[in-house]
C-alpha positions in Angstrom: 112.6 184.3 112.3 110.6 184.2 115.6 109.3 187.6 114.7 107.8 186.5 111.3 105.9 183.5 113.1 104.7 185.8 115.9 103.2 188.8 113.9 101.4 186.9 111.1 98.0 187.8 112.2 98.9 191.5 113.3 98.0 194.6 111.4 101.0 196.7 109.8 100.4 199.3 112.5 101.0 196.8 115.4 104.0 195.3 113.5 105.8 198.9 113.3 104.5 199.5 117.0 105.9 196.1 118.3 109.3 196.6 116.4 109.7 200.0 117.9 109.1 198.9 121.3 111.5 195.9 121.0 114.1 198.6 119.3 113.6 200.7 122.3 114.2 197.8 124.9 117.2 196.9 123.2 118.9 200.3 122.9 117.7 201.2 126.8 118.3 197.9 128.6 120.4 195.4 126.5 123.2 197.8 124.8 124.2 199.3 128.4 125.1 196.1 129.7 128.7 195.0 130.1 127.6 191.3 130.3 124.2 189.8 129.9 123.5 187.2 132.1 121.1 184.4 131.5 117.8 184.9 133.7 117.1 182.1 136.2 113.6 181.9 134.8 111.5 183.4 132.0 107.7 183.4 131.9 107.2 180.9 134.5 104.5 179.9 136.8 105.2 179.9 140.8 103.2 178.4 143.3 103.7 178.4 147.3 101.6 177.5 150.3 101.3 179.6 153.4 99.5 178.1 156.4 97.5 180.4 159.0 95.7 178.8 161.9 93.7 176.0 159.9 93.5 177.9 156.8 96.0 177.2 153.8 96.5 180.0 151.3 97.8 178.9 147.7 100.0 181.5 146.2 100.1 181.4 142.5 101.4 183.6 139.8 103.3 184.1 136.6 106.8 186.2 136.1 108.0 187.6 133.4 111.9 187.2 134.2 113.8 186.3 137.4 117.2 187.2 137.6 119.9 186.0 140.1 122.8 188.5 140.2 125.5 187.8 143.0 123.1 185.7 144.7 120.4 188.3 144.9 116.7 187.7 143.3 115.6 190.3 141.0 112.2 190.0 139.4 111.4 191.9 136.3 107.9 192.7 135.2 107.5 193.9 131.5 104.4 196.7 131.3 103.0 197.1 127.8 100.5 199.6 128.9 101.3 203.4 128.2 100.5 204.1 131.7 103.4 204.2 134.1 101.6 204.7 137.3 102.7 202.0 139.9 99.7 200.1 141.2 98.4 200.8 144.9 99.0 197.1 145.3 102.6 197.0 144.7 103.6 196.6 148.4 101.4 193.3 148.7 102.5 192.0 145.4 106.0 192.5 146.6 105.2 190.8 149.9 103.5 188.0 147.9 106.5 187.5 145.8 108.7 187.5 148.7 106.9 184.4 150.0 106.6 182.6 147.0 110.2 182.8 146.0 111.5 182.2 149.5 109.6 178.7 149.1 110.6 177.9 145.7 114.1 179.2 145.6 115.0 179.4 149.1 116.2 182.6 148.6 114.7 186.2 149.6 113.4 188.1 146.5 115.6 191.6 147.0 114.3 193.7 144.1 111.0 194.0 141.9 111.8 196.1 138.8 108.8 197.2 136.3 109.8 198.0 133.0 107.4 200.1 130.8 108.2 199.0 127.2 106.6 202.0 125.6 108.4 204.8 127.5 111.4 203.0 128.2 111.1 204.1 131.7 111.7 201.5 134.7 110.9 201.7 138.4 112.9 199.7 141.0 111.6 198.6 144.4 113.5 197.1 147.1 112.0 194.3 148.8 112.4 194.1 152.6 111.2 191.4 155.1 108.7 194.2 156.0 107.2 193.4 152.8 106.8 189.8 154.1 105.7 190.6 157.5 102.9 193.0 156.1 101.6 190.4 153.8 101.6 187.7 156.4 99.7 190.1 158.8 97.1 191.0 155.8 96.8 187.1 155.3 96.5 186.4 159.0 93.6 189.1 159.2 92.0 187.4 156.2 92.1 184.2 157.8 90.8 185.6 161.1 87.5 187.1 159.0 87.0 183.8 157.0 86.9 182.0 160.3 84.4 184.4 161.8 82.4 185.4 158.9 79.5 183.1 158.2 78.1 184.9 155.2 81.3 184.7 153.1 80.6 184.3 149.6 82.9 182.2 147.2 83.9 183.8 144.0 84.5 181.5 141.0 87.7 181.6 139.1 90.8 179.3 137.8 91.4 178.4 141.7 88.0 176.6 141.5 89.9 173.7 139.6 92.3 172.6 142.6 89.4 173.0 145.0 88.0 169.7 146.7 84.8 171.5 147.7 83.5 171.9 143.9 80.6 169.6 144.2 78.9 171.2 147.2 79.5 174.7 146.2 76.6 176.8 145.1 78.8 179.1 143.4 80.7 176.5 141.0 77.7 173.8 140.8 74.1 174.5 139.5 72.7 171.9 141.7 75.3 170.9 144.5 75.3 168.0 146.6 74.3 168.1 150.2 77.1 168.5 152.6 77.8 165.1 154.1 76.2 164.0 157.4 78.2 163.1 160.3 81.4 163.9 158.3 84.2 165.3 159.9 84.0 168.8 161.2 86.0 171.1 158.4 89.3 171.6 160.0 90.9 173.2 156.9 90.0 176.0 154.0 92.0 176.4 151.1 92.2 179.8 149.6 94.0 180.9 146.3 95.6 184.3 146.1 96.9 185.4 142.9 99.9 187.7 142.6 
């Protein structure tokens, strides 16, 4: 029933490809299970905040599936690409998810599994406190650079919707308002990082 409503605008080749991918996933990842557990979350947004010096970093992401197996969090990321190459940024991704999930669920992420749906392959990465420390170090370094770099240029994106600086920002507003005179000195900067 769900399949019929979802494929209405697809070509026959796309429908056949999708059906083959789902059949492969079912055979490779569902059939071997003794018991199928209900995920902790499916296709959810996750947001957290990390403070370094006077800069607040907002961590924002979406995940495909989050499992809680025997008190251990495992993030499942489904990949539809034919390419099974692991991105260079996977260590940073692990650390960011570690920080965000720790805040939201009060549990540490223990594993990230990438499932490549077209090939039926999967790759798992154990997540350690070292990932968290590397990301904290990266964010702290970025915070220091933001504080000392007077030529930093803003980049417009979805994060702008939450920014309170929009009306003064030359990247977001064609005719920005002048910065208030006599106002308080800027004590905090917000930066959004997408995982």
